[in-house]
C-alpha positions in Angstrom: 0.1 0.3 -0.1 1.3 3.5 -1.1 0.3 5.9 1.6 0.5 10.0 1.0 2.3 12.0 4.2 -0.6 14.2 5.7 1.0 18.2 6.6 1.5 18.7 10.1 -1.7 19.6 12.0 -1.8 20.9 15.5 -3.4 18.7 17.6 -7.0 20.9 19.5 -5.8 19.9 22.4 -2.0 19.0 23.9 -3.4 16.5 26.4 -5.8 15.3 23.7 -5.9 11.3 23.5 -3.9 9.2 21.4 -6.0 8.2 18.6 -3.0 5.7 17.3 -5.2 3.4 18.9 -7.6 4.0 16.2 -5.9 1.6 14.3 -4.4 -1.3 16.3 -8.0 -2.8 17.5 -9.6 -5.7 18.5 -12.9 -7.2 17.7 -14.9 -7.8 20.9 -15.6 -9.1 24.4 -16.9 -8.3 27.7 -14.1 -6.4 28.7 -15.0 -6.4 32.4 -14.4 -10.2 32.4 -10.5 -12.3 32.0 -10.0 -12.3 27.9 -9.8 -16.5 27.7 -13.4 -17.1 29.4 -14.9 -15.5 26.9 -13.3 -17.5 24.1 -13.7 -20.7 25.9 -17.5 -19.9 25.9 -17.4 -19.3 22.4 -19.5 -16.2 22.8 -17.6 -13.7 19.9 -20.8 -13.2 17.9 -23.3 -12.9 21.1 -20.7 -10.3 22.6 -20.0 -8.4 19.1 -23.6 -7.0 19.1 -23.6 -5.4 22.5 -19.8 -4.2 22.1 -20.6 -2.4 18.9 -23.8 -0.7 20.7 -22.0 0.3 23.7 -23.4 3.6 25.1 -19.9 4.9 26.5 -18.5 4.8 22.6 -19.9 8.0 20.6 -20.2 7.3 16.9 -17.9 8.9 15.0 -19.8 10.6 11.6 -18.9 10.1 8.1 -17.5 6.8 8.2 -13.6 6.4 7.0 -13.2 10.0 6.5 -14.3 10.9 9.6 -12.4 8.7 11.5 -9.5 9.8 9.7 -10.4 13.7 10.5 -10.3 12.8 14.2 -7.2 10.5 14.0 -5.4 13.7 12.3 -7.2 16.6 14.7 -6.8 14.9 18.4 -3.2 13.3 17.5 -1.5 12.8 14.7 -2.0 13.0 10.6 -2.0 9.7 8.9 -4.0 8.1 5.8 -6.8 5.8 5.2 -7.5 3.5 2.5 -11.0 1.1 2.8 -10.4 -2.5 2.2 -12.3 -3.3 -1.3 -14.0 -6.5 0.4 -13.8 -4.3 3.8 -17.3 -3.9 4.0 -19.3 -0.7 5.9 -17.0 1.3 8.0 -18.0 2.3 11.3 -16.3 3.7 14.1 -17.0 4.7 18.0 -14.2 6.1 20.5 -14.3 7.8 23.7 -11.5 9.0 26.0 -10.8 10.2 29.5 -8.1 12.3 31.2 -6.2 10.7 34.5 -3.7 13.2 35.5 -1.0 13.9 32.8 -1.7 10.3 30.8 -5.0 10.3 28.8 -7.3 7.0 27.9 -9.0 6.1 24.9 -11.3 2.5 23.8 -12.0 2.8 20.5 -14.4 0.4 18.3 -13.6 0.1 14.5 -15.0 -2.4 11.9 -14.6 -2.8 8.0 -11.4 -3.7 6.6 -8.7 -0.8 6.2 -5.4 0.2 5.7 -3.3 3.2 6.9 0.1 4.6 8.0 1.8 6.7 9.8 5.4 8.8 8.6 6.9 10.0 11.5 8.8 13.1 9.8 9.9 15.4 12.8 7.2 17.1 13.0 4.9 16.0 14.9 4.7 16.4 18.6 7.8 13.8 19.4 8.7 11.0 22.0 5.0 10.0 23.0 4.0 6.3 23.0 0.8 5.0 23.2 0.3 1.8 25.0 -2.3 -0.5 23.4 -4.4 -3.3 25.1 -5.9 -5.7 22.1 -9.0 -7.3 23.8 -10.0 -8.7 20.9 -8.8 -9.4 17.2 -5.8 -9.2 15.0 -3.9 -6.6 13.5 -0.9 -6.2 11.4 1.7 -3.3 11.6 4.3 -3.4 9.1 7.3 -0.7 10.0 10.4 -1.0 12.0 9.7 -4.5 12.7 6.4 -6.7 11.9 4.0 -8.0 13.9 0.7 -9.0 14.3 -1.5 -8.3 17.4 -3.9 -10.8 19.3 -6.2 -10.7 22.1 -4.9 -10.4 25.2 -1.7 -8.5 23.6 -0.1 -5.0 25.0 1.6 -3.1 22.5 4.2 -0.7 22.5 3.6 2.6 19.5 6.2 5.2 19.3 5.7 8.4 17.8 9.0 8.8 16.7 8.8 5.6 14.2 6.5 5.2 10.7 4.4 2.3 10.1 1.7 0.8 8.1 -1.3 -0.9 9.5 -4.0 -3.2 8.4 -7.1 -4.5 9.9 -10.0 -6.5 8.7 -12.4 -7.9 11.3 -14.0 -5.4 13.8 -11.9 -4.4 16.3 -11.3 -2.7 19.7 -8.4 -1.3 21.9 -8.2 0.3 25.4 -5.4 2.7 25.0 -3.0 4.7 26.9 -1.3 7.7 25.4 2.2 8.8 27.7 4.3 11.9 26.9 8.0 10.7 26.3 9.8 12.3 28.9 7.1 11.2 31.1 7.8 7.5 30.5 12.0 8.3 30.4 11.8 9.2 33.7 10.3 6.3 34.8 11.9 3.9 32.5 13.8 5.3 30.1 14.2 5.5 26.2 11.6 2.4 24.9 12.0 3.1 21.4 13.6 -0.7 21.3 10.6 -1.8 22.7 8.2 -0.3 20.5 6.4 -3.0 17.9 6.9 -5.8 20.6 3.5 -7.9 21.3 3.9 -8.8 25.2 1.0 -11.2 25.9 -0.6 -10.2 29.0 -1.9 -13.6 30.3 0.6 -14.0 33.5 3.0 -11.5 35.5 3.4 -8.2 35.4 1.8 -8.0 32.0 -1.5 -9.3 33.6 -1.3 -6.7 36.2 -0.9 -4.1 33.7 -3.7 -5.3 31.6 -6.1 -5.7 34.7 -4.9 -2.0 36.1 -5.8 -0.3 32.5 -9.0 -1.8 32.4 -9.8 -0.7 36.3 -8.8 2.8 35.6 -11.0 2.6 32.9 -13.8 1.8 34.4 -13.6 3.8 37.6 -12.2 6.8 35.5 -15.4 9.0 36.9 -14.7 8.2 40.4 -10.8 8.6 40.3 -10.1 11.7 43.1 -7.5 14.1 41.0 -5.4 13.8 44.7 -4.9 10.2 43.6 -3.9 10.5 40.0 -0.1 10.9 40.6 0.1 7.7 42.1 -1.8 5.8 39.4 -0.1 7.1 37.1 3.2 6.5 38.6 2.0 2.7 39.3 1.1 2.2 35.4 4.4 3.6 34.5 6.2 1.2 36.5 4.5 -1.6 35.3 4.8 -0.3 31.9 8.6 -0.9 32.4 8.3 -3.9 33.9 6.4 -5.4 31.5 8.3 -4.2 28.6 11.9 -4.6 29.8 11.9 -8.1 30.6 10.2 -8.4 27.0 13.3 -7.7 25.3 16.0 -10.0 26.7 16.0 -13.9 27.1 18.3 -14.2 30.4 19.3 -11.4 33.1 22.5 -9.5 31.5 25.5 -8.7 33.7 25.0 -5.2 33.0 22.7 -2.5 31.4 25.3 -1.8 28.6 25.4 -5.6 27.3 21.1 -5.5 27.8 21.6 -2.1 25.4 24.0 -3.4 23.1 21.8 -6.5 22.4 18.9 -4.3 21.5 20.8 -2.7 19.1 21.7 -6.0 17.7 18.4 -7.3 17.5 17.3 -4.0 16.2 19.7 -4.3 13.1 19.1 -8.2 12.7 15.2 -7.4 12.4 15.8 -4.5 9.9 18.2 -6.6 7.5 16.4 -9.9 7.3 16.6 -10.0 3.7 19.6 -9.1 3.6 22.2 -12.3 2.5 25.2 -10.4 4.0 23.8 -10.6 7.6 27.1 -12.1 9.2 28.6 -11.6 12.2 31.6 -9.5 10.4 28.6 -7.3 8.8 26.3 -6.7 11.9 29.6 -6.3 14.3 30.4 -3.7 11.8 27.2 -2.3 11.9 26.7 -1.6 15.5 30.3 -0.5 16.3 31.5 -3.7 18.8 34.1 -6.2 18.5 32.9 -9.9 17.0 34.7 -11.3 20.7 32.0 -9.1 22.3 29.2 -9.5 19.7 29.2 -13.5 20.9 29.9 -12.9 24.3 26.3 -10.8 24.2 24.6 -13.8 22.7 25.9 -15.9 24.9 24.8 -13.9 27.7 21.2 -14.1 26.2 21.5 -18.0 26.1 21.2 -18.2 22.4 24.3 -18.1 19.1 24.1 -15.3 16.4 23.0 -17.5 14.6 20.7 -19.5 15.7 18.9 -16.1 16.7 18.9 -15.0 12.9 17.1 -18.2 12.6 14.4 -17.5 15.0 13.7 -13.9 13.9 13.6 -15.0 10.1 11.0 -17.4 11.1 8.6 -15.6 13.2 9.0 -13.3 10.8 7.8 -15.6 7.8 5.2 -16.9 10.4 3.5 -13.2 10.3 3.8 -12.9 6.7 2.2 -16.6 6.5 -0.7 -15.5 9.0 -1.7 -12.0 7.9 -4.6 -11.8 4.7 -2.8 -8.9 3.3 0.1 -11.5 2.4 -2.2 -13.9 0.9 -1.4 -13.2 -2.7 2.2 -14.0 -2.0 3.5 -17.5 -2.8 5.3 -18.9 0.3 8.5 -19.1 -2.2 8.3 -15.2 -2.3 7.9 -15.4 1.8 10.7 -17.2 2.4 13.1 -15.2 0.3 11.9 -12.2 1.7 13.3 -13.0 4.9 16.2 -13.9 4.2 16.0 -17.8 2.7 18.0 -19.0 -0.1 16.3 -21.8 -0.6 12.9 -23.2 -0.2 12.9 -26.7 0.8 15.6 -25.3 3.8 12.6 -22.9 5.0 9.8 -25.5 5.1 12.3 -27.8 6.7 13.1 -25.4 9.6 9.5 -24.1 9.5 7.8 -27.4 10.1 10.4 -28.1 13.3 9.7 -25.1 14.5 5.6 -24.6 14.5 5.2 -28.5 14.1 3.7 -28.1 10.5 4.6 -27.0 7.1 4.2 -23.6 5.6 1.7 -24.7 3.1 -0.4 -26.3 5.7 0.1 -23.3 8.2 -1.4 -21.1 6.1 -4.4 -23.5 5.0 -5.4 -23.3 8.9 -5.1 -20.1 9.1 -7.3 -19.3 6.1 -9.7 -22.4 7.5 -9.9 -20.2 10.6 -10.3 -16.9 9.4 -13.4 -18.2 6.9 -14.9 -19.7 10.1 -15.1 -16.3 11.7 -16.9 -14.6 8.6 
């Protein structure tokens, strides 16, 4: 998809909710209960009707153009285009202010694609944390990811991306000024577009706190907002920092070098020259220190590159936007040189061939239609 760039448009309100959340949304559920419970009961269709008509969410008029205008005016300029088979578009939204952060819940139905271009003119250093309560959305940018029910996703306003949504979807999101989050967690740009499941640990606590703050937004006392905001920020740091590493590094410096190494690998998966020499030169480290960092992460450089290529291939095979691409084309686009080698590695990693995996995904999508 080729996306135009909007000119700079100043937000009406500098604290306006980050409607970046509008583009990474979920399909539906009753939000005050665990996500897994609704799936186990098989109540998706019934819940959808209830969610779509929630009185707390205000209808956005004029279809996709109105949705685009809301996103542009309250946060940053984006461009949207409706998918040919996306169906009628409808969007609803509501937001609230809690101290120095803002929360929004946004619903949208009707397939569409869009994009954000960070050209330095927008407000810099901000983050949007999205809780995908149901559904799946594909993001393509510095790194690719597919959000699923229960996923938390951190979006940085300094990074351009494209996005596609096909199913009805809804998300609960928090916009946090970059300076505020940096004070608690440091720079999290390297952790943007990394999905974190919220079924356990600090991520589960963060998910429940987001939902609770939204439910109690009308009764939160002004005197308590600073404490609530600090707790949310601490949970964001606790949730996303560990997800960036597979083990505890011996120093913060080593951890940050690992993040740089991973970012370079993810940005160059298709390159045939993704070797220890080229990576060490790109990140400014010696090969011996590069190997020491990967050893501290309980892996080798070769295994790590392979894992990232397989994961990227899985994402491309999974999302309908890439269904017209052949399996061989996807394999070559993530750096594999032989289809047979790719198929063997993919089968070992995911328990089925790429063809069978794509067929299962298609069958699941048809069953939901």
